[in-house]
N, C-alpha and C positions, 0 to 999 in steps of 0.2 A: 490630783490623781484620779478622782472620780470622773472628771471631765475628759481626761485622756482616755480612760477605759471606754467611756461612752462614745468618744470620737472613733476609736478603733472598732468598736462594735458596729457603729453606724456605717463605717467604711466597708466592713465585711458584709454587712447586710445588703448594701448597695451593689457590691461586687457579685454577690450570690444572685441577687435579683437580675442583674445584667446578664449573668451567665445563663440563668433560666430562660430569659427572653431570647437569648441567642439560640439556645437549644430548641426552644419551641419554634423559632423561625426556621431553623435547619430541618426540623421534623416536618413542618408545613411545606417547605420547598421539596423535600424528598417525597412526600405524599403526593404533591402536585405533579412531580416528575413521573411517578409511577402511573398516575391517572392519565397523563397525556401520552406516555410512551407504552403503557400497558397493552392497549388493544393491538397496536402494531407488533409488539413483542410476542403476543399470543399467536397472532396469525403467522409470523415468521417462524416461530417455534413449531407450529403445527405443520407448516409446509416443509421445513428442513429436517425436523427430528426423525420422521419416518424413513426418508432415504438414507440418513446416516446410520440408523439402527439396522436397516435392511442390508446395507453394505457391510456393516460389521458382522452381521449374521452370516451372509453369503461367504465372507472371507474365511470362515471356519470350515468350509466344505470344499471338496473337490467336485466342482460343478461345471459342466460344459453343456451349452445349449443343444449341441448336436446329439448328446446322449443324456437326456433329462432323467432317465431312469437310473443312471449310474451316478447317483448323488451320494457321496460318502463323507461322513464327518472325519476331518483330519486335524482338527484343532489349529495349532499355529503352523501347520505344515506349509501353507501358502506363503506365510511370512518368511519362513526359512528359505523357500525357493527364490523369492525376489531379493532377499538380502544377500544371497550368495551369487547373484547374477550380476556380471559386469555391466550389462546393459542398463540395469536399474541405477547403479552408481554413476554411470556416465550421464544418464538423464538427470540425476540429482545434481551433479556438478554443473551441467549446462544451465539448469534452472537457477541454481545459486548465483552463477556468473551473471546471468541476465538480470536477476533481482538486484544484486549489489550494484552493478554498473548503472542500471537505469535509475535506481533510487538516489544514488550519489549525484549523478549528473543532473537529474531533475530537481534535486534540492538546490543546487547552485544556480541553475538557470531560473527555476521558479522563484527563488529569493530575489534575483536580479529583476525579474519582471514585476514582482510584488513591489519592489522599491520604486520602479518606474511608474507603476499605476498609483502608488501612494503619493508620489510627489508631483504627479501630472496636474496640469491646470484643470479647474472644474469644467471649463468649456469643452475640453477634449477627453475628459476622464471616462465618460460613459462610452464614447466611441472606441477608445483605446481598450477598455476592458472587454467590449464585445468582440473586437478584432482578435484579441489574444485568445479568447475562449472558443473561437470557431473550430479549431482542430478537435477539441474535446467533444464538440457536439456532433461530430461525424461518427457514424456507426463503425465499430471496429472492423467488421468484415469489409466494408467499403474502403476504409483506410488501408487495410492490408492489401487489397487488390490494387489500389492506386500505387502503392509503393512497389508492389511486384511488377506491374507493367512499366513503371518508371525505370527500374533496374534490369528488366528483362533484356537479354542479349539481342533478341529479334525486334521487339516492339518498343524497347525503352529508349529514352532520350538522354539518360545520364552519361552513357559512354560517349555520345557525340558532343554533348555540351562541355564535358570536362576531360576531353582527350588531351588537353594541355597539361593536366596533372600527371606527374610521374606515376606509372603503374596502371593508369587507366587508358584503355584503348578500345577500338571497335570490337575486338575479339575477347574482351574480358567477360567471362560468365560469372556473375556475382553469386549465383546460386549453385555452383558446382564445387565450392570449397567451403570448408568449415569456417575459416576466419572471415571471409567476405560475407557469407550468409548470415552469420551472427551479427556482423556489423550492421547490415541492413535491417535485421529484425530489431536490434537494440535501438537503432536510429528511429525506426518507425514508432516504437514504443515511447521514446523520449518526445518525439514531435507531437504525439497524440495526447499524452497525459501530463506533460509539463504545465499546461494551463490549469489543471486541477490542483496541482501542488501550489502554483502561484496564487490561486484563489484562497486556499487555506492559509497560506503565509500572509496574504494581504489582510485577512481577518485578524491574524496575530499582530501584525504591525499596527492595526488600528487600536489595539488594546494597550500599546505602549504609551504612557503619559508623555506629552510634549514637554512638561516641566522637567522631567528627568534628563532628557537629552539636552535641553537648553541649559540646565544647571551644569551638566558635564562639560558643555562647550564653554561656558563662562569660566569654569575652573581650569580651562586650558587643555582638556582632553582632545587627543587627535581623533580623526574619523574612525580609525581602527579601534581605539580604546572605547569610544562611544558605542561602536558596534558590538565589541566582544564583552564589555562590562555592563552595558545598560540595555541595549536593544535585544540582543540574543537571549540573555537570561530571562527577560520579561516575555519572550516569545516561546519559552520552553514547552508550554502546553500545546501551542499550535504546531510546533515542529514535531512533537511526538505524534500528534494526530496525523499529520501529513506523512511521516515515515511509516506509521503503522498501517494506514489505509493503503498507501501505495505499495508497500512491501507485500502485503497480503494479495493485492491484485496482481503484482508482477510475478509472484511465486506461482500463481495459477494460470499463467499465460498459456493460451491455446490457439486462438484464431490466427495470429500472425505466423506462427510456426507451421500450422496446418496448411495455410494457403500458400506460403512462399516456398517451403521446402518439403513439407510433409514429413519432417523429421529426418530427412536424408542428410548425408555428409556430416554426421555427428552433431545434429542440431535438435535431436529429440529431447523433449522436456517431460516431466512427470505426468502432467495432465494428458499429453498426447500418448504417452506409453500406456496409461490406464485406458484410454479410448481404443487404441489398437488392440490391446489384450482382450478387452471386453467385447467390443463391436467387431473388430477385424477377425480375431481368432476365436471368438465366442467362449473364451475362458472366463466365465463369470466369477469364479472363485478367486483366481489370480488377479483379475482386474479390480475386484472389490478390495482385495488386500492392498493393492497399490493406492487405491483411493483413500483407504483408511490411513495409510502411512502419510499420504499427502495432507490429510486433515490434521494428523498429529503434528506435522511440520508447521502447519499454519498456526496451530495453538502454541507451538514452541516459539515462533516468531513473535506472537503477541506477548508471551511471558517475558522474553528477552527485551523487547522494546519497552515494556512498562517498567521492568527492573532497571534498565539502563538509564532511562530519563528520570525516574523517581520524581514525577511531577506531583506537586501538592495541588490537587484540583480545588480544594477549598480556598487555598491562597490565590489560585489562578483566577477565581471568580470574585476576588475582592475580599477574601477572608471572612465571608459571611457564614 
């Protein structure tokens, strides 16, 4: 009886010691993380916090640059104006449409490219990854101009090369209709940023243990079963990061829309609406209110993505 009690006491002592070692290691890792990321975090906070607070402050005033002396505090009046304006809701709808379509398509294509790069032979793996990442290395403005000139009715080659496709001909003006304009904008976004998604998903694929997939294959699991029950669950953290980063970037789209259509024909997005209101019409108060709403939408996307995936980051890094 005494031996049994001593054995249990010793087991509890060892378990407690192991837990304390794990906690100490976790605290050390967290402290190291703050030391490494702290300086960059402070700089980014200093650079971004002031504009955010200034925009929030200006959004509470009726403020127009052409009448700087007529600055009046109106509280949430600017928010009431934009939330009751159909133009704002249309811009929000277009922004959401571009975000959802681009993120979904890029996830599928990016995962396919990640699989190709992951399975490629070592001799060509480096060249393949470099070739795939070329579009992402191009400046967004340059990419937008390239796509604009490719689809332009006067200087573009798309109408001539693909005139055999039903609906495409020399007289098709891609940027004179809502549907075709959004199609080109979305296609340009997908072409440019799919490599970024594939790179993130490739990192996630590298974290999936080969032993798990091999064991599933030995047990007779099909390709789809291995993909849905082994590979994708172990890539949950990488998928969440890819969706989060890309959705935030897509929701703030500006360059492609500004260069290709300027927001005409029902293609205006929130960031372009904020720009036109603040810079074009010099309505600083209204423009700041739109920017604040855009910022809140970005925070909401972050919250939804984190809650939707429910990733255990401690487990994703090996349970340490």
